[in-house]
Gaussian input, Z-matrix of N, CA and C with variables (Angstrom, degrees):
# hf/3-21g

backbone

0 1
 N
 C     1     B1
 C     2     B2     1     A1
 N     3     B3     2     A2     1     D1
 C     4     B4     3     A3     2     D2
 C     5     B5     4     A4     3     D3
 N     6     B6     5     A5     4     D4
 C     7     B7     6     A6     5     D5
 C     8     B8     7     A7     6     D6
 N     9     B9     8     A8     7     D7
 C    10    B10     9     A9     8     D8
 C    11    B11    10    A10     9     D9
 N    12    B12    11    A11    10    D10
 C    13    B13    12    A12    11    D11
 C    14    B14    13    A13    12    D12
 N    15    B15    14    A14    13    D13
 C    16    B16    15    A15    14    D14
 C    17    B17    16    A16    15    D15
 N    18    B18    17    A17    16    D16
 C    19    B19    18    A18    17    D17
 C    20    B20    19    A19    18    D18
 N    21    B21    20    A20    19    D19
 C    22    B22    21    A21    20    D20
 C    23    B23    22    A22    21    D21
 N    24    B24    23    A23    22    D22
 C    25    B25    24    A24    23    D23
 C    26    B26    25    A25    24    D24
 N    27    B27    26    A26    25    D25
 C    28    B28    27    A27    26    D26
 C    29    B29    28    A28    27    D27
 N    30    B30    29    A29    28    D28
 C    31    B31    30    A30    29    D29
 C    32    B32    31    A31    30    D30
 N    33    B33    32    A32    31    D31
 C    34    B34    33    A33    32    D32
 C    35    B35    34    A34    33    D33
 N    36    B36    35    A35    34    D34
 C    37    B37    36    A36    35    D35
 C    38    B38    37    A37    36    D36
 N    39    B39    38    A38    37    D37
 C    40    B40    39    A39    38    D38
 C    41    B41    40    A40    39    D39
 N    42    B42    41    A41    40    D40
 C    43    B43    42    A42    41    D41
 C    44    B44    43    A43    42    D42
 N    45    B45    44    A44    43    D43
 C    46    B46    45    A45    44    D44
 C    47    B47    46    A46    45    D45
 N    48    B48    47    A47    46    D46
 C    49    B49    48    A48    47    D47
 C    50    B50    49    A49    48    D48
 N    51    B51    50    A50    49    D49
 C    52    B52    51    A51    50    D50
 C    53    B53    52    A52    51    D51
 N    54    B54    53    A53    52    D52
 C    55    B55    54    A54    53    D53
 C    56    B56    55    A55    54    D54
 N    57    B57    56    A56    55    D55
 C    58    B58    57    A57    56    D56
 C    59    B59    58    A58    57    D57
 N    60    B60    59    A59    58    D58
 C    61    B61    60    A60    59    D59
 C    62    B62    61    A61    60    D60
 N    63    B63    62    A62    61    D61
 C    64    B64    63    A63    62    D62
 C    65    B65    64    A64    63    D63
 N    66    B66    65    A65    64    D64
 C    67    B67    66    A66    65    D65
 C    68    B68    67    A67    66    D66
 N    69    B69    68    A68    67    D67
 C    70    B70    69    A69    68    D68
 C    71    B71    70    A70    69    D69
 N    72    B72    71    A71    70    D70
 C    73    B73    72    A72    71    D71
 C    74    B74    73    A73    72    D72
 N    75    B75    74    A74    73    D73
 C    76    B76    75    A75    74    D74
 C    77    B77    76    A76    75    D75
 N    78    B78    77    A77    76    D76
 C    79    B79    78    A78    77    D77
 C    80    B80    79    A79    78    D78
 N    81    B81    80    A80    79    D79
 C    82    B82    81    A81    80    D80
 C    83    B83    82    A82    81    D81
 N    84    B84    83    A83    82    D82
 C    85    B85    84    A84    83    D83
 C    86    B86    85    A85    84    D84
 N    87    B87    86    A86    85    D85
 C    88    B88    87    A87    86    D86
 C    89    B89    88    A88    87    D87
 N    90    B90    89    A89    88    D88
 C    91    B91    90    A90    89    D89
 C    92    B92    91    A91    90    D90
 N    93    B93    92    A92    91    D91
 C    94    B94    93    A93    92    D92
 C    95    B95    94    A94    93    D93
 N    96    B96    95    A95    94    D94
 C    97    B97    96    A96    95    D95
 C    98    B98    97    A97    96    D96
 N    99    B99    98    A98    97    D97
 C   100   B100    99    A99    98    D98
 C   101   B101   100   A100    99    D99
 N   102   B102   101   A101   100   D100
 C   103   B103   102   A102   101   D101
 C   104   B104   103   A103   102   D102
 N   105   B105   104   A104   103   D103
 C   106   B106   105   A105   104   D104
 C   107   B107   106   A106   105   D105
 N   108   B108   107   A107   106   D106
 C   109   B109   108   A108   107   D107
 C   110   B110   109   A109   108   D108
 N   111   B111   110   A110   109   D109
 C   112   B112   111   A111   110   D110
 C   113   B113   112   A112   111   D111
 N   114   B114   113   A113   112   D112
 C   115   B115   114   A114   113   D113
 C   116   B116   115   A115   114   D114
 N   117   B117   116   A116   115   D115
 C   118   B118   117   A117   116   D116
 C   119   B119   118   A118   117   D117
 N   120   B120   119   A119   118   D118
 C   121   B121   120   A120   119   D119
 C   122   B122   121   A121   120   D120
 N   123   B123   122   A122   121   D121
 C   124   B124   123   A123   122   D122
 C   125   B125   124   A124   123   D123
 N   126   B126   125   A125   124   D124
 C   127   B127   126   A126   125   D125
 C   128   B128   127   A127   126   D126
 N   129   B129   128   A128   127   D127
 C   130   B130   129   A129   128   D128
 C   131   B131   130   A130   129   D129
 N   132   B132   131   A131   130   D130
 C   133   B133   132   A132   131   D131
 C   134   B134   133   A133   132   D132
 N   135   B135   134   A134   133   D133
 C   136   B136   135   A135   134   D134
 C   137   B137   136   A136   135   D135
 N   138   B138   137   A137   136   D136
 C   139   B139   138   A138   137   D137
 C   140   B140   139   A139   138   D138
 N   141   B141   140   A140   139   D139
 C   142   B142   141   A141   140   D140
 C   143   B143   142   A142   141   D141
 N   144   B144   143   A143   142   D142
 C   145   B145   144   A144   143   D143
 C   146   B146   145   A145   144   D144
 N   147   B147   146   A146   145   D145
 C   148   B148   147   A147   146   D146
 C   149   B149   148   A148   147   D147
 N   150   B150   149   A149   148   D148
 C   151   B151   150   A150   149   D149
 C   152   B152   151   A151   150   D150
 N   153   B153   152   A152   151   D151
 C   154   B154   153   A153   152   D152
 C   155   B155   154   A154   153   D153
 N   156   B156   155   A155   154   D154
 C   157   B157   156   A156   155   D155
 C   158   B158   157   A157   156   D156
 N   159   B159   158   A158   157   D157
 C   160   B160   159   A159   158   D158
 C   161   B161   160   A160   159   D159
 N   162   B162   161   A161   160   D160
 C   163   B163   162   A162   161   D161
 C   164   B164   163   A163   162   D162
 N   165   B165   164   A164   163   D163
 C   166   B166   165   A165   164   D164
 C   167   B167   166   A166   165   D165
 N   168   B168   167   A167   166   D166
 C   169   B169   168   A168   167   D167
 C   170   B170   169   A169   168   D168
 N   171   B171   170   A170   169   D169
 C   172   B172   171   A171   170   D170
 C   173   B173   172   A172   171   D171
 N   174   B174   173   A173   172   D172
 C   175   B175   174   A174   173   D173
 C   176   B176   175   A175   174   D174
 N   177   B177   176   A176   175   D175
 C   178   B178   177   A177   176   D176
 C   179   B179   178   A178   177   D177

   B1=1.4522
   B2=1.5364
   B3=1.2992
   B4=1.4592
   B5=1.5205
   B6=1.3125
   B7=1.4630
   B8=1.5236
   B9=1.3311
   B10=1.4590
   B11=1.5243
   B12=1.3296
   B13=1.4646
   B14=1.5171
   B15=1.3380
   B16=1.4715
   B17=1.5188
   B18=1.3311
   B19=1.4727
   B20=1.5247
   B21=1.3278
   B22=1.4593
   B23=1.5224
   B24=1.3287
   B25=1.4647
   B26=1.5215
   B27=1.3244
   B28=1.4689
   B29=1.5239
   B30=1.3239
   B31=1.4638
   B32=1.5184
   B33=1.3269
   B34=1.4597
   B35=1.5136
   B36=1.3204
   B37=1.4657
   B38=1.5235
   B39=1.3314
   B40=1.4645
   B41=1.5238
   B42=1.3243
   B43=1.4588
   B44=1.5198
   B45=1.3157
   B46=1.4529
   B47=1.5216
   B48=1.3247
   B49=1.4626
   B50=1.5261
   B51=1.3248
   B52=1.4620
   B53=1.5265
   B54=1.3224
   B55=1.4626
   B56=1.5248
   B57=1.3237
   B58=1.4683
   B59=1.5250
   B60=1.3258
   B61=1.4631
   B62=1.5195
   B63=1.3354
   B64=1.4585
   B65=1.5262
   B66=1.3234
   B67=1.4651
   B68=1.5253
   B69=1.3190
   B70=1.4642
   B71=1.5243
   B72=1.3317
   B73=1.4620
   B74=1.5264
   B75=1.3165
   B76=1.4544
   B77=1.5267
   B78=1.3144
   B79=1.4684
   B80=1.5264
   B81=1.3302
   B82=1.4620
   B83=1.5278
   B84=1.3099
   B85=1.4604
   B86=1.5253
   B87=1.3226
   B88=1.4564
   B89=1.5278
   B90=1.3417
   B91=1.4630
   B92=1.5158
   B93=1.3276
   B94=1.4664
   B95=1.5169
   B96=1.3111
   B97=1.4620
   B98=1.5208
   B99=1.3170
   B100=1.4625
   B101=1.5238
   B102=1.3301
   B103=1.4642
   B104=1.5202
   B105=1.3217
   B106=1.4628
   B107=1.5177
   B108=1.3199
   B109=1.4608
   B110=1.5265
   B111=1.3150
   B112=1.4620
   B113=1.5200
   B114=1.3289
   B115=1.4654
   B116=1.5200
   B117=1.3177
   B118=1.4658
   B119=1.5214
   B120=1.3201
   B121=1.4678
   B122=1.5225
   B123=1.3227
   B124=1.4598
   B125=1.5138
   B126=1.3319
   B127=1.4614
   B128=1.5270
   B129=1.3212
   B130=1.4639
   B131=1.5228
   B132=1.3198
   B133=1.4682
   B134=1.5281
   B135=1.3367
   B136=1.4676
   B137=1.5218
   B138=1.3309
   B139=1.4664
   B140=1.5251
   B141=1.3263
   B142=1.4623
   B143=1.5234
   B144=1.3152
   B145=1.4635
   B146=1.5196
   B147=1.3201
   B148=1.4647
   B149=1.5176
   B150=1.3199
   B151=1.4665
   B152=1.5213
   B153=1.3152
   B154=1.4672
   B155=1.5237
   B156=1.3327
   B157=1.4604
   B158=1.5216
   B159=1.3161
   B160=1.4631
   B161=1.5242
   B162=1.3222
   B163=1.4606
   B164=1.5262
   B165=1.3106
   B166=1.4681
   B167=1.5258
   B168=1.3217
   B169=1.4660
   B170=1.5273
   B171=1.3305
   B172=1.4639
   B173=1.5235
   B174=1.3352
   B175=1.4607
   B176=1.5200
   B177=1.3277
   B178=1.4735
   B179=1.5127
   A1=109.31
   A2=116.14
   A3=121.68
   A4=108.80
   A5=115.78
   A6=119.52
   A7=110.80
   A8=114.47
   A9=120.66
   A10=110.50
   A11=116.30
   A12=119.95
   A13=112.41
   A14=116.30
   A15=119.88
   A16=110.49
   A17=116.47
   A18=120.00
   A19=110.40
   A20=116.48
   A21=120.28
   A22=111.15
   A23=116.56
   A24=120.32
   A25=110.68
   A26=116.76
   A27=120.53
   A28=110.07
   A29=116.59
   A30=120.32
   A31=111.58
   A32=116.15
   A33=120.48
   A34=111.88
   A35=116.43
   A36=120.49
   A37=110.20
   A38=117.47
   A39=120.16
   A40=110.92
   A41=117.06
   A42=120.82
   A43=111.15
   A44=116.08
   A45=121.82
   A46=110.36
   A47=115.96
   A48=120.04
   A49=110.34
   A50=117.04
   A51=120.94
   A52=110.83
   A53=117.01
   A54=120.27
   A55=111.17
   A56=116.66
   A57=120.41
   A58=109.79
   A59=116.40
   A60=119.95
   A61=110.91
   A62=116.87
   A63=121.12
   A64=110.87
   A65=116.56
   A66=120.60
   A67=111.08
   A68=116.46
   A69=120.40
   A70=113.13
   A71=117.79
   A72=119.82
   A73=111.91
   A74=116.89
   A75=120.66
   A76=110.00
   A77=116.11
   A78=120.35
   A79=111.10
   A80=116.96
   A81=121.22
   A82=111.43
   A83=116.00
   A84=120.24
   A85=111.39
   A86=117.11
   A87=121.06
   A88=111.95
   A89=117.75
   A90=120.51
   A91=110.45
   A92=116.68
   A93=120.55
   A94=110.47
   A95=116.03
   A96=121.30
   A97=110.09
   A98=117.44
   A99=120.95
   A100=111.44
   A101=116.79
   A102=120.73
   A103=109.90
   A104=116.32
   A105=121.46
   A106=111.19
   A107=116.62
   A108=120.59
   A109=110.52
   A110=117.33
   A111=120.31
   A112=111.80
   A113=115.97
   A114=120.07
   A115=111.07
   A116=116.61
   A117=120.97
   A118=110.53
   A119=117.59
   A120=120.48
   A121=110.82
   A122=116.20
   A123=119.97
   A124=111.74
   A125=115.93
   A126=120.40
   A127=111.02
   A128=116.80
   A129=120.05
   A130=111.77
   A131=117.30
   A132=120.41
   A133=109.80
   A134=116.36
   A135=120.19
   A136=110.55
   A137=116.52
   A138=121.02
   A139=109.87
   A140=117.18
   A141=121.32
   A142=110.63
   A143=116.54
   A144=120.87
   A145=110.70
   A146=116.64
   A147=120.58
   A148=110.83
   A149=116.80
   A150=120.43
   A151=110.15
   A152=117.27
   A153=120.02
   A154=110.84
   A155=116.52
   A156=120.68
   A157=111.75
   A158=116.39
   A159=121.05
   A160=112.56
   A161=116.84
   A162=121.46
   A163=112.17
   A164=118.29
   A165=119.92
   A166=110.27
   A167=116.43
   A168=120.22
   A169=110.48
   A170=116.41
   A171=120.32
   A172=112.13
   A173=117.57
   A174=120.72
   A175=112.57
   A176=117.60
   A177=120.45
   A178=111.29
   D1=134.55
   D2=-179.02
   D3=-84.73
   D4=131.40
   D5=-178.46
   D6=-75.00
   D7=159.18
   D8=177.47
   D9=-59.93
   D10=-36.30
   D11=179.56
   D12=-59.56
   D13=-42.35
   D14=179.05
   D15=-66.50
   D16=-41.14
   D17=178.91
   D18=-62.32
   D19=-42.25
   D20=178.43
   D21=-64.61
   D22=-38.50
   D23=179.42
   D24=-63.65
   D25=-45.75
   D26=179.56
   D27=-64.66
   D28=-42.79
   D29=177.58
   D30=-60.49
   D31=-39.23
   D32=178.31
   D33=-64.54
   D34=-40.44
   D35=178.99
   D36=-65.51
   D37=-42.42
   D38=179.20
   D39=-65.81
   D40=-38.70
   D41=176.81
   D42=-64.43
   D43=-38.37
   D44=178.38
   D45=-63.53
   D46=-39.87
   D47=178.01
   D48=-60.01
   D49=-43.01
   D50=179.33
   D51=-63.45
   D52=-39.83
   D53=178.92
   D54=-66.20
   D55=-39.64
   D56=178.06
   D57=-60.79
   D58=-47.13
   D59=-179.55
   D60=-61.83
   D61=-38.68
   D62=-179.98
   D63=-64.72
   D64=-47.82
   D65=-178.86
   D66=-67.25
   D67=-42.52
   D68=-174.47
   D69=-79.71
   D70=-8.70
   D71=-179.20
   D72=-75.88
   D73=-15.90
   D74=179.66
   D75=-99.47
   D76=121.08
   D77=-179.49
   D78=-61.99
   D79=-29.40
   D80=-179.44
   D81=-66.84
   D82=-21.40
   D83=-177.04
   D84=-104.45
   D85=25.57
   D86=-175.72
   D87=-58.92
   D88=-41.40
   D89=179.50
   D90=-63.60
   D91=-43.27
   D92=177.18
   D93=-60.26
   D94=-39.70
   D95=-179.35
   D96=-62.73
   D97=-46.43
   D98=-178.99
   D99=-63.38
   D100=-41.33
   D101=178.38
   D102=-64.67
   D103=-45.52
   D104=-179.20
   D105=-62.37
   D106=-47.73
   D107=-178.45
   D108=-63.68
   D109=-40.40
   D110=177.89
   D111=-61.76
   D112=-43.39
   D113=178.98
   D114=-64.92
   D115=-41.63
   D116=-179.12
   D117=-67.39
   D118=-39.33
   D119=177.87
   D120=-59.47
   D121=-42.76
   D122=177.71
   D123=-63.56
   D124=-42.43
   D125=179.54
   D126=-65.00
   D127=-45.21
   D128=-178.74
   D129=-65.51
   D130=-30.09
   D131=175.08
   D132=-63.78
   D133=-40.58
   D134=176.50
   D135=-64.04
   D136=-42.00
   D137=179.19
   D138=-62.66
   D139=-44.71
   D140=179.90
   D141=-60.36
   D142=-43.49
   D143=178.93
   D144=-62.89
   D145=-42.96
   D146=179.27
   D147=-62.27
   D148=-42.74
   D149=179.61
   D150=-64.43
   D151=-43.53
   D152=178.72
   D153=-62.44
   D154=-40.04
   D155=179.69
   D156=-64.37
   D157=-28.14
   D158=-176.18
   D159=-110.50
   D160=17.05
   D161=-175.38
   D162=-57.28
   D163=-42.13
   D164=-179.46
   D165=-62.87
   D166=-36.78
   D167=177.12
   D168=-66.62
   D169=-40.33
   D170=-177.34
   D171=-67.95
   D172=-26.46
   D173=-178.78
   D174=-77.02
   D175=-14.80
   D176=-177.66
   D177=-71.68

């Protein structure tokens, strides 16, 4: 059974994707888009590392 926390995390990531597309769809906001994408890439790298560190736990 998937916990509410995992569902909220996935929902948050999907919502974030929509916000990225919204911000990056405007050429006038290109600088904001680059800053946002850079920050998100760094954050997602941390998330990926955390998931890898806990992979054995996630497989249970």
